[in-house]
C-alpha positions in Angstrom: 84.6 130.7 54.1 83.8 129.1 57.8 81.0 130.9 60.0 82.4 131.7 63.1 80.1 129.3 65.0 81.2 126.4 62.8 84.8 127.4 63.2 84.1 127.2 67.2 82.4 124.1 67.2 85.4 122.6 65.2 88.0 124.2 67.3 86.0 122.3 70.3 86.0 119.0 68.3 89.6 119.1 67.8 90.4 120.2 71.3 88.5 116.9 72.5 91.3 114.3 73.6 89.4 111.3 72.7 88.7 112.8 69.1 92.1 112.8 68.0 92.2 109.0 69.4 89.1 107.7 67.7 90.2 109.5 64.2 93.2 107.4 64.0 91.1 104.4 65.0 88.3 105.1 62.7 91.4 105.7 59.8 92.5 102.2 60.7 89.8 100.3 60.9 88.3 101.7 57.7 91.4 101.1 56.0 91.4 97.5 57.2 87.6 96.8 56.3 87.9 98.5 52.8 90.9 96.5 52.0 89.4 93.1 53.1 86.2 94.3 51.0 88.2 95.0 48.1 90.2 92.1 47.6 87.2 89.8 49.2 88.8 88.3 52.1 86.3 89.4 54.6 87.5 86.2 57.0 91.2 88.5 57.3 88.9 91.1 58.7 88.9 89.9 62.3 92.8 89.4 62.8 93.8 92.9 61.4 91.0 94.6 63.6 92.4 92.5 66.5 95.9 93.7 65.7 94.4 97.2 65.4 92.7 96.9 68.6 96.2 95.4 70.4 98.3 97.9 69.0 96.1 100.9 69.9 95.8 99.7 73.6 99.7 99.6 73.8 99.9 103.3 72.5 101.6 105.7 75.3 101.9 109.4 74.8 105.2 110.6 73.6 107.1 112.4 70.5 107.2 111.0 67.1 110.4 109.3 67.5 109.9 108.2 71.0 106.3 106.4 69.4 108.2 105.0 66.8 110.7 103.3 68.9 107.7 102.1 70.9 106.4 100.6 68.1 109.4 98.6 67.2 109.6 97.5 70.9 105.6 96.4 70.8 105.8 94.6 67.1 108.7 92.8 68.4 106.7 91.4 71.6 103.5 91.0 69.4 105.2 88.8 67.3 107.2 86.7 69.9 103.9 86.2 71.8 102.1 85.2 68.2 104.4 82.8 67.3 104.7 81.5 70.5 100.9 81.0 70.4 100.8 78.9 66.8 103.5 77.3 68.0 102.8 75.6 71.8 98.9 75.6 70.9 98.6 72.0 70.4 100.8 71.2 73.6 98.4 72.1 76.8 100.8 71.6 79.0 103.9 73.6 77.6 100.7 76.1 76.5 99.6 76.5 80.2 103.2 76.6 81.6 104.3 79.2 78.7 101.2 81.1 79.5 101.8 81.3 83.1 105.4 82.7 82.8 104.9 85.2 80.3 101.5 86.7 82.2 104.1 87.0 85.3 106.9 88.7 83.3 104.6 90.9 81.1 102.8 92.3 84.5 106.2 92.7 86.0 107.2 95.2 83.6 105.0 97.3 85.5 108.2 97.7 87.7 109.6 99.4 85.3 107.4 102.3 84.4 103.7 102.8 83.1 105.1 102.9 79.6 106.1 99.3 79.9 103.4 97.9 82.0 100.9 99.4 79.5 103.2 97.7 76.7 103.3 94.5 78.4 99.8 94.1 79.0 98.8 95.0 75.1 101.2 92.2 74.8 99.1 89.5 76.7 96.0 91.0 74.9 97.5 90.0 71.5 98.5 86.5 72.8 94.6 85.7 73.7 93.7 87.6 70.3 96.1 85.3 68.8 94.1 82.3 71.0 91.0 83.0 69.6 92.0 83.2 66.0 93.4 79.7 65.9 90.8 78.7 68.0 88.3 79.8 65.5 90.3 78.0 62.7 90.1 75.0 64.5 93.3 74.5 65.3 96.9 75.3 63.9 96.5 74.3 60.1 97.3 75.5 56.5 99.5 78.4 56.9 101.4 78.4 59.8 102.3 82.2 59.3 99.2 84.1 58.2 97.4 84.7 61.2 100.7 86.3 63.2 101.4 88.0 60.0 97.7 89.3 59.9 98.0 90.3 63.7 101.1 92.3 62.9 99.9 93.8 59.8 97.1 95.5 62.0 99.2 96.4 65.0 101.9 98.0 62.3 99.2 99.9 60.5 97.9 101.2 63.6 101.3 102.5 64.6 102.3 103.7 61.8 99.3 106.0 61.8 100.1 107.1 65.5 103.7 108.1 64.7 102.3 110.3 61.8 99.9 111.6 64.1 102.3 112.7 66.4 105.0 114.3 63.9 101.9 116.4 62.4 100.3 117.5 65.5 103.2 117.3 68.2 102.0 119.6 70.8 98.6 118.8 70.8 98.7 116.2 73.6 100.2 119.0 75.5 97.3 121.6 74.8 94.9 119.0 75.9 97.0 117.8 79.1 97.4 121.7 80.3 93.7 122.4 79.5 92.7 119.2 81.6 94.9 120.6 84.5 93.6 124.2 84.6 90.0 122.4 84.3 90.7 120.8 87.6 92.4 123.7 89.0 89.4 125.8 88.5 86.7 123.0 89.9 89.5 122.6 93.2 89.1 126.5 93.3 85.4 126.5 93.6 85.2 123.8 96.3 87.7 125.8 98.0 85.8 128.4 97.7 82.8 126.8 99.8 85.1 126.4 102.5 85.0 130.3 102.9 81.4 130.5 102.8 80.6 132.9 106.1 77.8 130.5 107.7 77.9 129.3 111.2 77.5 125.5 111.8 79.4 124.8 108.4 80.1 121.3 108.0 84.1 122.2 107.6 85.1 118.8 107.6 82.7 117.1 105.1 83.9 120.0 102.5 87.8 119.3 103.4 86.9 116.1 102.5 85.6 116.6 99.2 88.2 119.1 98.7 90.8 116.8 99.4 89.1 114.3 97.1 89.9 117.1 94.2 93.2 117.5 95.2 93.8 113.9 94.1 92.5 114.7 91.0 94.4 117.8 90.7 97.7 116.0 91.1 96.8 112.9 88.9 96.3 115.6 86.1 99.7 117.2 87.0 101.5 113.5 86.8 99.6 113.5 83.5 101.0 116.6 81.9 104.2 116.4 83.5 105.2 113.1 81.5 103.7 114.8 78.0 105.9 117.9 78.6 109.1 115.4 79.4 109.0 113.7 76.2 109.0 117.4 75.1 112.1 118.9 76.8 113.8 115.6 77.9 116.4 116.5 75.2 117.1 120.1 77.0 116.1 121.8 73.3 112.5 123.3 73.3 110.8 125.2 70.8 109.0 128.6 71.5 105.4 126.7 71.5 106.9 124.3 74.4 108.5 126.7 76.2 105.3 128.9 76.7 103.4 125.4 77.8 106.3 124.8 80.4 105.4 128.4 81.6 102.1 127.5 81.9 102.9 124.7 83.8 105.0 125.9 85.8 102.3 128.8 86.7 99.4 125.9 87.6 102.1 125.0 90.4 101.9 128.1 91.9 98.2 128.6 91.5 97.9 125.0 93.0 100.2 125.9 95.8 98.4 129.3 96.9 94.9 127.7 96.1 96.0 125.0 98.4 96.7 127.5 101.4 95.1 127.8 104.6 95.8 130.7 106.9 93.8 130.0 110.0 90.7 127.9 110.4 87.9 129.3 108.3 85.2 128.6 110.9 86.9 131.1 113.2 87.1 133.5 110.5 83.7 133.3 109.6 82.5 132.9 113.2 84.8 136.1 114.2 83.7 138.3 111.2 80.1 137.3 110.7 78.8 140.4 111.0 81.3 141.7 108.1 80.8 140.8 104.5 84.8 140.2 104.2 84.6 136.4 103.9 81.9 136.5 101.6 84.0 138.8 99.0 86.9 136.3 99.6 84.8 133.6 98.9 83.3 135.4 95.7 86.8 136.4 94.5 88.2 132.7 94.9 85.0 131.5 92.9 85.6 133.7 90.3 89.2 132.8 89.9 88.0 129.0 89.6 85.8 130.3 87.0 88.9 131.4 85.6 90.9 128.8 85.4 88.3 126.9 83.6 88.2 129.5 81.0 91.9 129.7 80.7 91.4 125.7 79.9 89.0 126.6 77.3 91.0 128.6 75.7 94.5 126.5 75.8 92.1 123.7 74.4 90.9 126.0 71.4 94.0 127.6 71.0 92.1 130.9 71.6 93.6 134.1 73.8 92.8 134.1 77.1 91.7 137.2 78.6 91.3 138.0 82.3 90.3 141.1 84.2 86.7 140.5 85.4 87.8 139.8 89.0 89.7 143.2 89.4 87.4 145.0 90.7 86.4 142.3 93.3 89.6 142.1 94.5 89.2 146.0 94.9 86.4 145.3 96.8 87.7 142.5 99.3 90.8 145.2 100.2 88.3 147.7 100.9 86.5 145.5 102.9 89.9 144.5 104.9 90.9 148.1 105.3 87.6 149.1 106.7 88.0 146.4 109.3 91.7 147.6 110.1 90.2 151.3 110.9 87.9 149.6 113.3 91.0 149.4 115.8 89.6 146.3 117.6 92.0 144.7 119.7 90.2 141.2 119.7 90.5 141.5 115.8 94.2 142.2 115.6 95.4 138.5 115.7 92.6 137.4 113.2 93.2 140.2 110.8 96.5 139.8 110.2 95.8 136.0 109.1 92.8 137.7 107.2 95.5 140.1 105.7 97.4 137.3 104.7 94.6 135.3 102.8 93.9 138.6 101.1 97.7 139.2 100.2 97.4 135.1 98.6 94.3 136.1 96.7 96.1 138.9 95.1 98.7 137.3 94.2 96.7 134.5 92.7 95.2 137.1 91.2 98.2 138.4 89.7 99.1 134.8 88.4 96.1 134.4 86.7 96.5 137.9 84.7 100.2 136.8 83.6 98.7 133.7 82.4 97.0 135.8 79.5 100.2 136.0 78.0 102.5 133.3 78.6 105.5 134.4 76.8 106.0 138.0 78.9 106.2 135.3 82.2 109.7 135.0 83.4 111.9 132.0 82.8 111.6 129.2 85.8 114.9 129.4 87.5 115.3 125.7 87.4 113.2 124.4 85.1 114.0 120.7 84.9 111.2 118.4 85.2 111.8 115.1 87.0 112.1 111.7 85.2 111.2 108.6 86.5 111.8 106.9 83.7 115.0 104.3 83.8 118.2 105.5 83.1 119.7 102.0 81.6 118.5 98.4 81.0 120.7 97.5 84.2 118.5 100.5 86.0 115.4 98.3 84.7 116.2 95.2 86.3 117.2 96.5 89.5 113.5 98.0 89.4 112.5 94.9 88.8 114.0 92.6 91.2 113.6 95.2 93.6 109.6 94.1 93.0 110.5 90.4 93.5 108.7 90.1 96.7 105.5 88.8 98.3 105.1 92.4 99.5 105.2 94.1 96.9 101.9 95.3 95.1 103.0 94.2 91.5 104.5 91.2 92.2 101.0 90.3 93.9 99.1 91.2 91.1 101.6 89.8 88.5 101.1 86.4 90.5 97.6 86.6 91.0 96.6 87.2 87.4 99.3 84.4 85.9 97.2 81.9 88.2 93.8 83.3 87.3 94.6 82.9 83.4 95.7 79.5 84.2 93.0 78.4 85.7 90.5 80.0 83.1 92.7 77.7 80.9 92.4 74.7 82.8 88.5 75.5 82.9 87.9 75.8 79.6 89.7 72.2 78.6 87.7 70.8 81.3 84.2 72.2 80.0 85.2 72.7 76.6 82.6 75.9 75.9 82.6 77.6 72.2 84.5 80.1 72.0 86.2 79.6 75.1 89.3 81.6 74.9 87.0 85.0 75.6 87.3 83.3 79.0 90.5 84.5 79.4 90.4 88.2 77.9 87.6 89.1 80.0 89.9 87.5 82.9 92.4 89.6 81.7 90.5 92.6 81.7 88.5 92.5 85.1 91.2 91.4 86.9 92.7 94.3 88.5 95.6 95.2 91.3 92.7 95.7 94.0 89.4 94.1 95.0 88.1 97.2 94.8 88.9 98.2 91.1 88.2 94.7 90.2 85.0 94.8 91.7 83.7 98.1 90.0 85.3 96.6 86.5 83.4 93.3 86.9 80.1 94.6 87.1 80.8 97.1 84.3 82.1 94.1 82.0 78.9 92.0 82.7 76.5 94.8 82.6 78.1 95.9 79.2 78.1 92.9 77.8 74.6 92.4 78.4 73.8 95.8 76.9 76.2 95.2 73.5 74.6 91.4 73.2 71.1 92.4 73.1 72.0 95.6 71.0 74.1 93.4 68.7 71.0 90.9 68.3 68.5 94.0 67.4 71.3 95.4 64.8 72.1 92.4 63.1 68.4 91.6 62.7 67.4 95.5 61.6 70.8 95.6 59.0 71.1 91.8 58.0 73.3 93.3 55.0 77.1 92.6 55.5 77.7 96.5 54.0 75.9 97.8 56.9 77.3 95.6 59.2 80.8 96.5 58.5 79.9 99.9 58.8 78.4 99.4 62.1 81.6 97.2 63.4 84.0 100.6 62.6 81.5 102.6 64.1 81.5 100.2 67.5 85.4 100.4 67.9 85.9 104.1 67.4 83.3 104.4 69.8 85.2 101.9 72.1 88.2 103.6 72.0 86.6 107.2 72.9 85.1 105.7 76.0 87.1 102.9 77.5 89.1 105.4 80.0 85.6 107.4 81.2 82.6 104.9 80.4 83.6 101.2 80.6 80.3 100.0 80.7 79.6 101.8 77.5 83.2 100.6 75.9 82.4 97.3 76.4 79.0 97.3 74.9 80.8 99.1 71.9 83.6 96.5 71.5 80.7 93.3 72.1 79.3 94.6 69.0 82.4 95.0 67.0 82.6 91.2 68.0 79.3 90.3 66.7 79.5 92.3 63.2 83.0 90.9 62.5 82.1 87.1 63.3 78.8 88.2 61.2 81.2 89.1 58.0 82.3 85.4 57.8 79.4 83.3 59.7 76.3 83.5 61.7 76.8 86.1 64.5 74.0 84.9 66.4 76.0 82.3 67.3 78.1 83.9 69.1 75.5 85.6 71.5 75.7 82.8 74.2 79.1 81.8 74.1 79.8 85.5 74.7 77.7 86.0 77.7 78.5 82.3 79.0 82.8 83.2 78.9 82.0 86.5 80.2 80.6 85.6 83.3 83.1 82.6 84.1 85.7 85.5 83.0 84.4 87.5 85.8 84.0 85.0 88.1 87.9 83.9 87.8 88.8 87.3 88.2 86.6 88.1 90.8 87.7 85.0 92.6 91.4 85.5 92.4 91.5 89.0 93.6 89.9 87.6 96.6 92.0 84.4 97.7 95.0 85.1 96.1 97.4 87.2 98.0 94.5 90.1 98.2 95.6 93.4 98.6 92.9 94.9 101.1 93.5 98.4 101.5 92.9 98.8 105.1 96.1 96.3 105.8 98.1 99.2 104.6 96.7 102.0 105.6 99.0 102.9 108.4 101.6 102.7 105.6 99.8 105.2 103.7 99.8 107.8 106.4 103.1 107.1 107.6 103.9 108.0 104.0 102.0 111.2 103.9 103.5 112.4 107.1 106.9 112.0 106.2 106.7 113.7 103.0 105.0 116.8 104.9 107.7 116.7 106.9 110.1 116.8 104.2 107.9 119.9 102.6 108.4 121.7 105.7 112.1 121.4 106.0 112.4 122.6 102.2 109.9 125.4 102.8 111.7 126.3 105.5 115.4 126.4 104.4 114.0 128.6 101.4 113.1 131.1 104.1 116.8 131.5 105.1 117.9 131.5 101.6 115.3 133.0 99.3 112.3 132.2 97.0 113.8 129.4 94.7 111.6 126.8 92.6 114.3 124.6 92.2 113.9 120.9 91.7 114.4 119.7 95.3 112.0 122.1 96.3 109.3 121.4 93.8 109.8 117.6 94.4 109.1 117.8 98.0 105.8 119.7 97.3 104.7 117.5 95.0 105.6 114.3 96.8 103.6 115.6 99.4 100.5 116.3 97.0 101.2 112.5 95.9 100.9 111.3 99.1 97.7 112.9 99.8 95.9 111.7 96.7 97.1 108.4 96.8 95.6 108.4 100.7 92.3 109.2 99.4 92.5 106.9 96.3 93.3 104.0 99.0 90.2 105.2 101.1 87.8 105.3 98.0 89.0 101.7 97.3 88.3 100.5 101.1 84.7 101.8 100.6 84.5 98.8 97.8 85.7 96.2 99.9 83.9 93.6 102.2 82.3 94.9 105.7 85.0 93.3 107.8 88.4 94.7 105.8 86.6 98.2 105.4 86.2 98.7 109.3 89.2 101.6 109.6 87.6 103.7 106.6 85.8 106.3 108.8 89.0 106.3 111.2 91.2 106.8 107.3 89.0 109.6 106.0 89.4 111.5 109.7 93.2 111.0 109.0 92.6 112.6 105.6 90.5 115.4 106.5 93.8 116.1 109.2 96.4 115.4 106.9 94.8 117.6 104.3 94.4 120.3 106.4 98.4 120.0 107.6 99.3 120.0 104.2 97.3 123.1 103.6 99.0 125.0 106.1 102.4 124.0 104.9 101.1 125.1 101.6 100.7 128.5 102.8 104.3 128.5 103.9 105.1 127.9 100.9 103.0 130.1 99.1 104.7 132.9 101.1 108.2 132.3 100.8 110.9 134.9 101.0 114.1 136.0 103.0 113.9 136.6 106.5 116.5 138.8 108.3 118.7 137.9 111.1 116.1 138.8 113.7 115.0 137.9 117.3 113.0 134.9 116.5 114.7 133.2 114.1 116.1 130.7 116.5 112.7 129.8 117.9 111.5 129.5 114.2 114.0 126.8 113.2 114.1 124.6 116.6 110.0 125.0 115.9 110.3 123.8 112.7 112.8 121.0 112.7 110.9 119.8 116.1 107.5 119.5 114.0 109.1 118.0 110.9 110.9 115.5 113.5 107.4 114.6 115.5 105.8 114.0 112.2 108.4 111.9 111.3 108.5 109.7 114.6 104.5 109.1 114.2 105.3 108.0 110.6 107.9 105.5 111.8 105.6 104.1 114.6 102.5 103.9 112.4 105.2 102.0 109.7 106.7 100.1 112.5 103.4 99.6 114.5 104.8 100.6 117.3 103.0 103.0 120.0 102.2 106.5 119.7 102.0 109.0 122.8 98.6 110.5 122.8 99.7 113.8 124.4 103.0 115.7 124.4 104.0 118.4 126.5 106.6 119.9 124.8 104.6 119.9 121.8 101.7 122.3 123.5 104.4 124.3 125.0 105.8 125.0 121.8 102.6 125.6 120.0 101.8 128.3 122.7 105.4 130.0 122.2 104.4 130.3 118.9 101.0 131.9 119.6 103.0 134.6 121.2 103.4 137.2 118.8 105.6 140.2 120.4 104.1 143.5 118.3 107.8 144.1 117.6 107.5 141.4 114.6 107.6 142.3 111.0 105.1 140.4 109.0 107.0 138.1 107.6 107.9 136.6 110.7 104.5 136.7 112.2 103.3 134.7 109.3 106.0 132.0 109.5 105.2 132.0 113.3 101.4 131.7 112.8 101.7 129.1 109.9 104.0 127.1 112.3 101.7 127.4 115.6 98.7 126.0 113.3 100.6 123.2 112.2 102.2 122.2 115.6 98.7 122.3 116.9 97.3 119.6 114.2 100.3 117.2 115.8 97.7 116.6 118.8 94.7 115.1 116.4 97.5 113.3 113.9 98.7 111.8 117.7 95.3 110.6 118.8 94.2 109.2 115.4 97.1 107.2 115.0 97.2 105.8 119.0 93.4 104.7 118.1 94.7 103.4 114.5 97.4 101.3 116.2 95.2 100.2 119.3 92.6 98.4 116.6 95.5 97.4 114.3 96.5 95.4 117.8 93.2 94.2 119.0 92.2 92.2 115.5 95.4 90.9 114.4 93.6 88.8 112.0 92.6 92.2 109.7 96.6 93.0 109.7 
């Protein structure tokens, strides 16, 4: 009988998303190593290991049948690549032509979707692995088929393990995705609570910037979880467990919309109620709700019940504090108390959502539980997506062209200087060369640093453990570490894969002989990747900053229209509304990522970064006001003021689209608009006879309208700077 602490530890390990990955890799590598030892064919370890690694890199989340289909496609691509390398290896001109063409085509698969991009990238890796194997043998001699068959055997062996794993533990990725999502939501709520801190001279802009960055992580977690769920509900038939997870996913969407809502500038609320504890109680409740999201995350990951009730007292105290302020009947507080009341009501609803999450089976079925699937509907659709990206303005096209030229240059350099183990140059270039300069620079430093660490550690470990058996064990451990860390700690992952290579080569020769060639080739490959991303159609983020901001404003305009439409027809979380909301958040997250990448670029190309961050603060504030509209959706009766709301929302949406169009076309933007000032003033006039619903909508529209002026100013300044320095655009 296992003790409770041991069971808890095992549950924690099982809930770790990287553990299942590492277990599969461990089984695959150990099985291959044991087979080679048993058959006394240690020279076959390297191609088998390389096939396993390529197959694991090609793995994408799917149900077992989808994974089986992807495996068959992957093996066909691997077979064509391996045989083509074998056949063309002795003809350098044909080889480099095929290398450039195949690299371009495989990279362009990214236009179809992430899954196809992963398979295409892994195919290129396997092709280079084949080159390494052929070069290690001194050319294509003896059995033409042996090397490809061993690579495919390793790939198939891992692929079958993956299919079996997905068949046995079909819902594990869903649990891990939801756990990651609620964990990121919890962090978002805790950062948001810091905005409510009742301090004078609070640096609101810095905290909003931090909140916008965290919102990007939340959006990424949403997108990843949605893709996992799509693989389970794509056929329209869902089991009880998947239905429960789907309800939790929609609950997370509701929590996110309410968490991202803003009902008034918080610094003004803090100033007005500085001598009251009401803002402190708002902050405390929101912070506790953030902790509750993290507790729910752990419960999902460990498959344990989630019991929530600790914030009930905090909510009661907050409502009592609000009632006390209302009892003061201070005329100067009347307008602010309405916004504060909306904030408290929103926190109360958020509290109820978290309480409902303790029993997902009792949650109501979503009116429209359709998830938007972005994958191609047919082969013709896939080809059309690729065709639309065959233009120099496409980021996918630029990366494909850049990578094909970089690998061709690496191949030419390799033949010119004839280094030992020269094909590691190509492999390094493939891993280091990323779609933009910032990511490439980061990966380059991590690759070089990890290689140095791995080579030093490898020299020490080979010296300490000269026995082949211990080296075989260490090679398997290094492979597991690589896959456990490659997405989070790339420097460590690079060190681990370097160790694996050294130990594998030590099984058939002298591992020390690989140390200097590996270092030399890594430096050359990194240099080629860095020069390629700097010189060949570089994607400087500042060049498309205007387009990114325009996309944010356009998406916010659509979100506004969808939210206002639901005030007339009644709340309904249909696909069209959820898509408009998700696109607005995706655009906000993309702008945040773009600005982070800009900070890694050379000084001249990041000259607009500070301006971009000011934009991010303003657009995220705009999105928070829109989210409040969405969070309080309800039907409005036909009363006086409806025409004002309809006219105001349409004029605001049109203004956002107008600014977006000017940014896209690099036209001119009017810095000041008398009409928008007058509209904001009208919206801020709240007659006493209006109902609470009208007051809330009108207040939020007024706040949104007030955002237009700073957005116009920033847009005009950005366009003016772009016209003053045309070379930078």
